[in-house]
C-alpha positions as CSV (number, residue, x, y, z in Angstrom):
1,M,46.9,140.8,54.8
2,N,46.4,142.4,58.2
3,A,43.1,142.8,60.0
4,H,42.4,146.3,58.5
5,E,42.9,145.1,55.0
6,R,40.7,142.1,55.6
7,R,37.9,144.3,56.9
8,S,38.2,146.6,53.8
9,F,38.1,143.6,51.5
10,V,35.0,142.2,53.2
11,A,33.3,145.6,52.9
12,L,34.0,146.0,49.2
13,L,32.8,142.4,48.6
14,S,29.6,143.1,50.5
15,D,29.0,146.3,48.5
16,A,29.5,144.4,45.2
17,L,27.1,141.7,46.2
18,A,24.5,144.2,47.2
19,G,24.9,146.0,43.9
20,I,24.4,142.6,42.0
21,G,21.4,141.9,44.2
22,R,19.8,145.2,43.4
23,A,20.4,144.7,39.6
24,L,18.8,141.3,39.8
25,A,15.8,142.7,41.6
26,V,15.4,145.4,38.9
27,L,15.7,142.8,36.2
28,C,13.0,140.7,37.9
29,L,10.7,143.6,38.1
30,L,11.1,144.4,34.4
31,V,10.4,140.8,33.5
32,F,7.2,140.6,35.6
33,E,6.1,144.0,34.2
34,F,6.4,142.9,30.5
35,A,5.3,139.4,31.0
36,P,1.5,140.2,30.8
37,A,1.9,142.1,27.6
38,T,4.0,139.4,26.1
39,S,1.5,136.7,27.0
40,A,-1.4,138.8,25.8
41,A,0.2,139.1,22.3
42,F,-1.6,136.9,19.7
43,D,0.5,133.7,19.2
44,E,-0.9,131.9,16.3
45,S,1.2,128.8,16.9
46,G,0.5,128.6,20.6
47,P,-1.5,125.8,22.2
48,A,-5.2,126.0,22.7
49,E,-4.8,125.7,26.5
50,R,-3.7,129.3,26.7
51,R,-7.2,130.8,27.3
52,A,-8.6,133.0,29.9
53,P,-10.1,131.2,32.9
54,R,-13.8,130.9,32.6
55,A,-16.3,131.7,35.3
56,E,-18.2,128.8,36.9
57,S,-21.7,128.3,35.7
58,G,-24.4,129.8,37.9
59,H,-22.0,132.2,39.7
60,E,-21.7,135.9,39.2
61,A,-18.3,137.1,38.4
62,A,-17.4,140.6,39.5
63,V,-15.2,141.6,36.6
64,A,-14.0,145.2,36.1
65,P,-14.7,146.6,32.6
66,A,-11.6,145.9,30.5
67,S,-10.5,148.4,28.0
68,E,-10.1,147.4,24.4
69,P,-6.7,145.8,23.6
70,S,-4.1,148.0,22.1
71,P,-4.1,147.8,18.3
72,A,-0.4,146.9,18.3
73,K,-1.3,143.7,20.2
74,V,-3.7,142.4,17.6
75,P,-2.0,139.8,15.3
76,S,-1.5,139.8,11.7
77,P,-3.6,136.9,10.1
78,A,-0.5,135.2,8.9
79,D,2.3,135.6,11.5
80,Q,4.1,132.3,11.8
81,M,1.9,129.5,10.5
82,P,-0.1,129.7,7.2
83,I,-3.6,130.8,8.0
84,D,-5.2,127.7,6.3
85,R,-3.5,125.5,8.9
86,Q,-4.6,127.6,11.8
87,P,-7.8,126.3,13.5
88,Y,-10.4,128.6,14.9
89,R,-10.3,129.4,18.6
90,V,-14.0,129.8,19.4
91,H,-15.8,130.9,22.5
92,V,-19.6,130.3,22.8
93,R,-21.4,132.1,25.6
94,V,-25.1,131.2,26.3
95,V,-27.4,133.2,28.5
96,F,-30.7,131.7,29.8
97,E,-33.9,133.4,30.7
98,N,-34.5,133.6,34.5
99,A,-37.2,131.0,34.5
100,P,-37.9,127.9,36.7
101,Q,-37.6,125.7,33.6
102,F,-33.8,126.6,33.3
103,D,-32.4,125.1,36.5
104,A,-28.6,124.6,37.0
105,Q,-28.6,121.0,35.9
106,F,-30.6,121.7,32.8
107,R,-28.3,124.6,31.9
108,R,-25.2,122.5,32.3
109,S,-26.8,119.8,30.1
110,I,-27.5,122.3,27.3
111,L,-23.9,123.6,27.5
112,D,-22.5,120.1,27.3
113,G,-24.8,119.4,24.4
114,V,-23.6,122.5,22.5
115,R,-20.0,121.6,23.2
116,D,-20.5,118.0,21.9
117,G,-22.4,119.2,18.9
118,I,-19.7,121.6,17.8
119,E,-17.0,118.9,18.3
120,R,-19.2,116.5,16.3
121,C,-19.7,118.9,13.4
122,A,-16.5,121.0,13.2
123,G,-13.9,118.5,14.6
124,P,-10.3,119.9,14.6
125,F,-11.5,122.8,12.5
126,W,-12.6,124.5,15.7
127,Q,-11.2,124.6,19.2
128,A,-14.3,125.6,21.1
129,E,-15.2,126.5,24.6
130,V,-18.8,126.8,25.7
131,D,-19.7,128.7,28.9
132,E,-22.7,130.3,30.4
133,E,-22.8,134.1,30.1
134,T,-22.9,135.8,33.5
135,G,-23.7,139.3,32.5
136,T,-20.2,140.5,31.5
137,I,-21.2,141.3,27.9
138,F,-25.0,140.9,27.9
139,S,-27.7,139.7,30.3
140,G,-30.5,138.6,28.1
141,F,-32.2,138.8,24.7
142,A,-33.0,142.6,25.0
143,A,-29.4,143.4,25.8
144,L,-28.2,141.1,23.0
145,K,-30.4,143.0,20.6
146,R,-29.1,146.4,21.5
147,L,-25.5,145.3,21.9
148,R,-22.9,147.5,20.2
149,P,-19.4,146.8,19.0
150,E,-18.0,149.3,21.6
151,A,-19.2,147.0,24.4
152,M,-17.1,144.1,23.2
153,G,-14.0,145.4,24.9
154,R,-15.3,143.9,28.2
155,A,-15.1,140.4,26.8
156,G,-11.4,139.8,27.2
157,L,-10.9,138.3,23.7
158,A,-7.2,138.5,23.2
159,D,-6.7,135.0,22.0
160,V,-10.2,134.2,20.6
161,H,-11.0,134.3,16.9
162,K,-14.8,134.0,17.1
163,L,-17.2,134.8,19.9
164,F,-20.8,133.5,19.7
165,L,-23.4,135.1,21.9
166,L,-26.6,133.0,22.3
167,S,-29.8,133.7,24.2
168,V,-32.2,130.9,25.2
169,Q,-35.7,132.0,26.4
170,L,-39.3,131.0,26.6
171,S,-41.6,132.1,23.9
172,G,-45.2,131.0,24.7
173,G,-45.1,127.3,24.8
174,S,-41.8,126.9,22.9
175,F,-38.1,127.6,23.5
176,A,-36.6,130.4,21.3
177,V,-32.9,130.9,20.5
178,A,-31.2,133.9,19.1
179,G,-27.6,134.9,18.7
180,R,-24.9,137.2,17.2
181,E,-21.3,136.6,16.2
182,W,-18.3,138.8,17.0
183,D,-15.2,138.6,14.8
184,T,-12.1,139.6,16.7
185,L,-9.9,140.3,13.8
186,T,-12.2,142.7,11.9
187,S,-14.1,143.9,15.0
188,Q,-17.4,143.2,13.3
189,L,-20.5,142.4,15.2
190,G,-22.9,140.3,13.2
191,P,-26.7,140.9,12.9
192,L,-29.2,139.4,15.3
193,I,-30.3,136.0,13.9
194,F,-33.1,133.9,15.2
195,G,-32.9,130.1,15.3
196,D,-35.7,127.6,14.9
197,A,-38.0,127.4,17.8
198,S,-38.4,124.1,19.6
199,Y,-41.2,122.6,21.8
200,D,-38.9,119.9,23.1
201,R,-36.4,120.8,25.7
202,R,-34.1,118.1,24.5
203,E,-33.7,119.8,21.1
204,I,-32.4,123.1,22.5
205,A,-28.8,122.1,22.3
206,D,-29.2,121.1,18.6
207,R,-31.0,124.3,17.9
208,C,-28.1,126.2,19.4
209,V,-25.5,124.3,17.3
210,S,-27.5,125.0,14.2
211,L,-27.7,128.7,15.1
212,V,-23.9,128.8,15.6
213,Y,-23.5,127.4,12.1
214,D,-25.9,130.1,10.7
215,L,-23.9,132.8,12.6
216,F,-20.4,131.6,11.5
217,R,-18.7,134.0,9.1
218,P,-15.4,132.6,7.9
219,I,-12.3,134.7,7.6
220,A,-9.8,134.5,4.7
221,V,-6.7,136.3,3.4
222,V,-6.9,137.8,0.0
223,E,-4.0,136.8,-2.2
224,L,-2.9,137.0,-5.8
225,S,-3.1,133.7,-7.7
226,P,-0.3,132.8,-10.2
227,S,-2.6,133.9,-13.0
228,G,-2.9,137.4,-11.5
229,S,-6.5,137.0,-10.3
230,L,-7.7,137.3,-6.7
231,A,-7.8,134.2,-4.5
232,L,-9.0,133.6,-0.9
233,R,-7.0,131.5,1.6
234,A,-9.4,130.6,4.4
235,R,-8.5,130.1,8.1
236,G,-8.5,126.4,8.9
237,G,-9.1,125.5,5.2
238,D,-6.7,122.6,5.4
239,F,-8.7,121.0,8.2
240,V,-11.5,118.6,7.1
241,A,-14.7,119.3,9.1
242,P,-16.8,116.2,9.7
243,D,-19.8,118.1,8.5
244,A,-19.1,119.4,5.0
245,G,-21.5,122.3,5.6
246,W,-19.0,123.8,8.1
247,R,-16.2,124.2,5.6
248,P,-15.2,127.9,5.2
249,L,-15.2,128.0,1.4
250,T,-18.1,127.0,-0.8
251,P,-18.8,128.0,-4.5
252,G,-21.1,131.0,-4.7
253,S,-20.5,132.3,-1.2
254,A,-19.7,136.0,-0.8
255,F,-17.1,137.8,1.3
256,E,-16.6,141.4,2.4
257,P,-13.0,142.7,2.1
258,F,-11.2,144.6,4.9
259,L,-7.8,146.4,4.8
260,C,-5.4,145.6,7.7
261,F,-2.8,148.3,8.2
262,L,0.3,146.9,9.8
263,N,3.1,148.4,11.9
264,N,6.8,147.7,11.8
265,E,6.3,144.6,13.9
266,R,3.7,143.3,11.4
267,A,0.9,143.6,13.9
268,I,-2.4,145.2,13.0
269,E,-2.8,148.9,14.0
270,R,-6.2,149.5,12.4
271,I,-8.7,147.9,10.1
272,Q,-10.9,149.5,7.5
273,R,-13.8,147.9,5.6
274,V,-13.7,148.3,1.8
275,P,-17.2,149.7,1.2
276,W,-19.5,148.5,-1.7
277,T,-17.1,145.7,-2.6
278,Y,-17.7,142.0,-2.5
279,L,-15.8,138.8,-3.4
280,V,-17.7,135.9,-4.7
281,V,-16.1,132.4,-4.6
282,D,-15.7,130.6,-7.8
283,E,-13.7,127.3,-7.6
284,V,-12.6,125.8,-4.3
285,E,-9.5,123.7,-3.8
286,R,-9.2,122.7,-0.1
287,G,-8.4,126.0,1.7
288,L,-7.8,128.1,-1.4
289,A,-10.4,129.4,-3.7
290,G,-10.5,131.7,-6.7
291,C,-12.9,134.6,-6.5
292,T,-14.5,137.4,-8.5
293,M,-14.5,141.0,-7.3
294,T,-17.6,143.1,-7.7
295,S,-17.1,146.7,-6.6
296,G,-18.5,150.2,-7.1
297,L,-15.1,151.7,-6.5
298,R,-12.0,152.0,-8.7
299,T,-9.8,150.1,-6.3
300,S,-7.5,147.2,-6.1
301,L,-7.3,144.6,-3.4
302,A,-3.8,143.4,-4.3
303,P,-1.5,143.1,-1.2
304,R,0.6,146.2,-0.6
305,R,3.5,147.1,1.7
306,R,2.3,147.1,5.3
307,V,-1.3,146.6,4.1
308,Q,-2.9,143.2,4.1
309,T,-6.4,142.4,2.8
310,V,-8.6,140.0,4.6
311,A,-12.2,139.0,3.9
312,L,-15.1,138.2,6.2
313,G,-17.7,135.8,4.9
314,I,-21.4,136.5,4.5
315,N,-23.7,133.8,6.0
316,R,-27.3,134.0,7.1
317,R,-28.8,137.5,6.6
318,T,-31.6,139.5,8.2
319,R,-34.9,140.1,6.4
320,G,-33.5,143.3,4.8
321,T,-31.5,146.5,5.2
322,E,-32.7,150.0,5.8
323,L,-30.4,152.0,3.6
324,T,-30.0,155.7,4.4
325,L,-28.9,158.1,1.7
326,V,-27.0,161.2,3.0
327,A,-24.9,163.9,1.4
328,R,-21.2,163.6,1.5
329,S,-20.7,166.9,3.3
330,A,-20.3,168.2,6.8
331,S,-24.1,168.5,7.2
332,R,-24.7,164.9,6.2
333,R,-28.1,166.0,5.0
334,P,-30.6,163.2,4.2
335,L,-31.4,163.1,0.5
336,A,-35.2,162.8,0.3
337,G,-36.9,162.0,-3.0
338,V,-33.9,160.3,-4.5
339,E,-34.8,157.4,-6.8
340,V,-33.1,154.0,-6.3
341,E,-33.2,151.3,-9.0
342,I,-32.4,147.8,-8.1
343,A,-31.1,145.5,-10.8
344,A,-29.3,142.1,-11.1
345,A,-27.3,143.0,-14.2
346,P,-23.8,144.3,-13.8
347,A,-23.4,148.1,-14.2
348,P,-21.7,149.7,-17.2
349,Q,-18.9,152.1,-16.7
350,L,-19.5,155.9,-16.6
351,D,-18.0,158.2,-19.1
352,P,-15.5,160.8,-18.0
353,E,-18.1,163.5,-17.8
354,G,-20.3,161.4,-15.5
355,Q,-23.1,161.1,-17.9
356,D,-25.7,158.4,-17.2
357,E,-26.0,155.2,-19.0
358,R,-29.1,153.1,-18.6
359,H,-29.1,149.4,-17.7
360,E,-29.7,147.0,-20.5
361,S,-31.9,144.9,-18.2
362,E,-35.1,146.0,-16.6
363,P,-34.8,146.9,-12.9
364,I,-36.1,144.5,-10.4
365,Q,-37.6,147.3,-8.2
366,R,-37.7,151.1,-8.0
367,L,-37.7,152.8,-4.7
368,V,-37.9,156.5,-3.6
369,A,-36.2,157.7,-0.5
370,D,-38.5,159.1,2.3
371,R,-38.1,162.3,4.2
372,Q,-35.3,160.8,6.2
373,G,-33.5,159.7,3.0
374,A,-34.2,156.0,3.8
375,V,-35.2,153.1,1.6
376,A,-35.9,149.5,2.7
377,V,-34.2,146.9,0.6
378,S,-35.5,143.3,1.1
379,A,-33.1,140.4,1.4
380,G,-35.5,138.4,-0.8
381,L,-34.3,140.3,-3.8
382,A,-31.0,138.4,-3.6
383,P,-32.0,134.9,-2.4
384,D,-28.6,133.5,-3.3
385,G,-26.7,136.2,-1.5
386,E,-25.1,137.5,-4.7
387,P,-24.6,141.3,-5.0
388,L,-27.4,143.4,-6.6
389,W,-26.7,146.7,-8.3
390,L,-28.2,149.9,-6.9
391,T,-28.5,152.9,-9.2
392,V,-29.2,156.1,-7.4
393,R,-30.5,159.2,-9.4
394,S,-31.4,162.7,-8.4
395,G,-33.7,163.7,-11.3
396,Q,-31.7,162.9,-14.4
397,A,-28.4,163.1,-12.7
398,L,-26.7,159.8,-11.7
399,L,-25.3,160.0,-8.2
400,A,-24.0,156.5,-7.6
401,R,-24.1,152.9,-8.9
402,V,-22.8,150.4,-6.4
403,P,-23.2,146.7,-5.6
404,F,-25.1,145.7,-2.5
405,V,-26.1,142.6,-0.6
406,P,-29.2,143.3,1.4
407,G,-29.6,141.8,4.9
408,V,-25.9,141.7,5.8
409,R,-26.6,144.6,8.2
410,S,-30.0,145.8,9.5
411,A,-29.0,149.4,8.7
412,D,-26.4,150.8,6.3
413,L,-25.4,154.3,5.1
414,L,-24.6,155.4,1.5
415,E,-22.8,158.7,1.2
416,L,-23.6,160.5,-2.1
417,P,-22.2,163.6,-3.7
418,D,-23.9,166.8,-2.3
419,D,-26.2,167.6,-5.2
420,T,-27.6,170.8,-3.6
421,L,-25.7,173.2,-5.9
422,R,-26.7,171.3,-9.1
423,L,-30.4,171.2,-7.9
424,E,-30.4,175.0,-7.2
425,T,-28.9,175.7,-10.6
426,E,-31.3,173.3,-12.3
427,G,-34.2,175.0,-10.6
428,S,-33.1,178.5,-11.7
429,V,-32.5,177.2,-15.2
430,A,-35.9,175.5,-15.2
431,F,-37.6,178.9,-14.5
432,L,-35.6,180.4,-17.3
433,Q,-36.6,177.6,-19.6
434,A,-40.2,178.1,-18.7
435,E,-40.0,181.7,-19.6
436,L,-38.2,180.8,-22.8
437,V,-41.0,178.4,-23.7
438,D,-43.6,181.1,-23.1
439,T,-41.7,183.6,-25.2
440,V,-41.2,181.1,-28.1
441,A,-44.9,180.3,-28.0
442,R,-46.0,183.9,-28.0
443,R,-43.6,184.7,-30.8
444,A,-45.0,181.8,-32.9
445,V,-48.6,183.1,-32.3
446,L,-47.6,186.7,-33.2
447,V,-45.8,185.5,-36.3
448,S,-48.8,183.4,-37.4
449,L,-51.2,186.3,-36.8
450,A,-49.0,188.8,-38.6
451,K,-48.8,186.5,-41.7
452,A,-52.6,186.0,-41.6
453,R,-53.2,189.7,-41.4
454,A,-50.8,190.2,-44.3
455,K,-52.6,187.6,-46.4
456,A,-55.8,189.5,-45.7
457,N,-54.2,192.7,-46.8
458,E,-54.7,194.1,-43.3
459,W,-51.4,195.9,-43.3
460,E,-52.0,198.2,-40.3
461,A,-52.9,195.1,-38.1
462,A,-49.9,193.3,-39.4
463,A,-47.6,196.2,-38.7
464,A,-49.0,196.4,-35.1
465,L,-48.3,192.7,-34.6
466,L,-44.7,193.2,-35.9
467,K,-44.2,196.1,-33.5
468,E,-45.4,193.9,-30.6
469,L,-43.0,191.2,-31.8
470,D,-40.1,193.6,-31.6
471,Q,-40.9,194.4,-28.0
472,M,-40.6,190.7,-26.9
473,P,-37.5,189.5,-25.0
474,K,-34.5,188.9,-27.2
475,A,-32.0,186.0,-27.1
476,S,-29.4,188.4,-25.7
477,R,-31.5,188.9,-22.6
478,F,-31.9,185.2,-22.0
479,A,-28.1,184.7,-22.5
480,A,-27.3,187.4,-20.0
481,E,-29.7,185.8,-17.4
482,L,-28.2,182.4,-18.1
483,N,-24.7,183.7,-17.5
484,A,-25.9,185.2,-14.2
485,I,-26.9,181.7,-13.2
486,R,-24.0,179.8,-14.6
487,L,-21.0,181.9,-13.5
488,P,-21.7,181.9,-9.7
489,A,-22.6,178.2,-9.8
490,L,-19.4,177.3,-11.6
491,K,-17.4,179.4,-9.2
492,S,-18.9,177.6,-6.2
493,A,-18.3,174.2,-7.8
494,R,-14.7,175.0,-8.4
495,A,-14.3,176.2,-4.8
496,R,-15.6,172.8,-3.6
497,R,-13.4,171.0,-6.1
498,D,-16.5,169.2,-7.3
499,R,-15.6,168.4,-10.9
500,T,-18.8,166.3,-11.5
501,T,-21.1,169.1,-10.5
502,E,-19.1,171.6,-12.5
503,V,-19.4,169.5,-15.6
504,R,-23.2,168.9,-15.1
505,I,-23.9,172.6,-14.6
506,Q,-21.8,173.6,-17.6
507,K,-23.6,171.0,-19.7
508,L,-27.1,172.1,-18.5
509,C,-26.3,175.8,-19.3
510,D,-24.9,174.9,-22.7
511,E,-28.0,173.0,-23.6
512,T,-30.2,175.8,-22.5
513,L,-28.1,178.4,-24.4
514,E,-28.5,176.2,-27.5
515,L,-32.2,176.3,-27.1
516,V,-32.2,180.1,-26.8
517,T,-30.1,180.6,-29.9
518,T,-32.2,178.0,-31.9
519,Y,-35.7,179.3,-31.0
520,L,-35.0,183.0,-30.5
521,D,-33.1,183.5,-33.7
522,E,-33.5,187.1,-34.9
523,E,-32.9,186.0,-38.5
524,K,-36.3,184.2,-38.5
525,I,-38.1,187.4,-37.4
526,K,-36.2,189.3,-40.1
527,E,-37.3,186.7,-42.6
528,V,-40.9,187.1,-41.4
529,R,-40.7,190.9,-41.7
530,D,-39.1,190.6,-45.2
531,D,-41.9,188.2,-46.2
532,I,-44.6,190.5,-45.0
533,A,-42.9,193.5,-46.7
534,E,-42.6,191.5,-49.9
535,M,-46.2,190.4,-49.6
536,R,-47.3,194.0,-49.2
537,Q,-45.2,195.1,-52.1
538,L,-46.7,192.4,-54.2
539,A,-50.1,193.3,-53.1
540,E,-49.5,197.0,-53.9
541,D,-48.0,196.1,-57.3
542,E,-51.0,193.8,-57.9
543,A,-53.4,196.5,-56.9
544,A,-51.6,199.0,-59.2
545,A,-51.7,196.5,-62.0
546,Q,-55.3,195.9,-61.5
547,A,-56.1,199.6,-61.4
548,K,-54.1,200.1,-64.6
549,A,-55.9,197.2,-66.2
550,K,-59.2,198.6,-65.2
551,Q,-58.2,202.0,-66.5
552,A,-57.2,200.4,-69.7
553,A,-60.4,198.5,-69.9
554,R,-62.3,201.7,-69.3
555,D,-60.2,203.5,-71.9
556,S,-60.8,200.7,-74.4
557,E,-64.5,200.9,-73.8
558,E,-64.6,204.6,-74.2
559,K,-62.6,204.7,-77.5
560,P,-65.1,202.6,-79.6
561,A,-68.1,204.6,-78.3
562,A,-66.4,207.9,-79.3
563,K,-65.4,206.5,-82.7
564,K,-68.9,205.2,-83.2
565,K,-70.3,208.5,-82.2
566,R,-68.0,210.3,-84.6
567,K,-68.9,207.8,-87.3
568,K,-72.6,208.3,-86.7
569,K,-72.1,211.9,-86.7
570,S,-70.2,211.8,-90.1
571,A,-72.9,209.6,-91.6
572,T,-75.8,212.1,-90.9
573,P,-76.5,214.1,-94.1
574,A,-76.1,217.9,-94.0
575,P,-79.3,219.8,-94.1
576,Q,-80.3,221.3,-97.5
577,R,-81.3,224.8,-98.0
578,I,-84.7,225.4,-99.4
579,G,-84.8,228.4,-101.6
580,F,-87.8,230.5,-102.0
């Protein structure tokens, strides 16, 4: 190999090495680019040490608002390890009122006390971190009260199951604690709950631990048991908590179901709450419990392809719920004046035509919606937390019958069928029925007067009353007016594809038409006319007979007198002639 060939070989080798170096550089860039997304994915079997670094207590952390994690990065509740063997990863954040009583040392002692209390009560069931809130999510009690789920994207909760937000503040001479719970899987922010006040600073940590227990809402996966019934498998159910009250499943506890829609990678894309449906725990065996479903919907919670059902527990509730009733339409019009009956008995099924069936038991309470369509349902009506039954009626029409646990949320919304068309039709039919009642009453009065005049042989007055009776509205007129109400209403109901309203309007009009044909029957007027004509004929025949009898009596009286006169005349002797 000469010098020229050696230089060419070295140049080619340098170019090849440079190409390999560039390929390695590109590969490194790709690895570093996808590393954050991979580490942010929810690894259920990963160690607890993989947590976001916490800010030091007492220091402000300038954190840019983080967007909510992509739905594809949210894990399925049962990825690699059974959910009952997965402990909770919990983060507790405590904010203190800006007061001299809460110095740095005292705040650290409270945080340590809360951390020790959770470890003492939950044990391996929870892997908890306790930090001081520095204003990333909320800055105090007022901010905690008005906190919304949309603001939780700033928390950075990629690998946390539960987030507890606590507020400690002065209230007169005592220390007050309040808090809320955020569930990462279902994206549900719990209600604001107040803990017991304390006059001793040393009890604040214990009050915070008790409040965390009251806020805790366990999560479970809904499964089908071998017998075909529903069962709940709770997260961390296989762990034995030192405090038995912290166990996730207890008989009689209620859960709300949620549907998790999965993508091809079995990660959760979106979550939807199943409304007006509750699961009540029956028998518990470690982390698995049988349950009974109570629902106002004709739905099934059995697992389906790419849809997994989870349930969020119901723990301590607020004092009550303001339930707003709105129409299920684009206008979402509040339904004022709607009657709501609250009962503890289970609801019977509706018939296919949507007809109402009354409860066998007496309602606990009856409420009427105000102008805003709202009713206040007290949590005291369900002290055990079991579902009550709400029966909503608009007049005589049944709009909904659903189970409800008051106090789970401070405010809730119940969408009902838009009953405007039925109410308008019912109003028009009510006016027609009022006119029908007036017509029937006047007809009855005229018929009674006509019969009375006929009995008194006042035939001209009876004829005038019958003429007035003929001028009154007939059944055909009422039927035509009823059709003018019914046909446009049925057309509108069919255009809306509202089968229930169509059936109710048809039923109302059919009942009204039956009243019209029953009480405005022309055969009855014909019978009255025939009766009066017969009475007149009888009266005339009777008068003729009486006149004939009188004539016969007069004739019979006149004949003896004439005969006697003739007899007397024949008995008188003839005058004799006297001759001279």
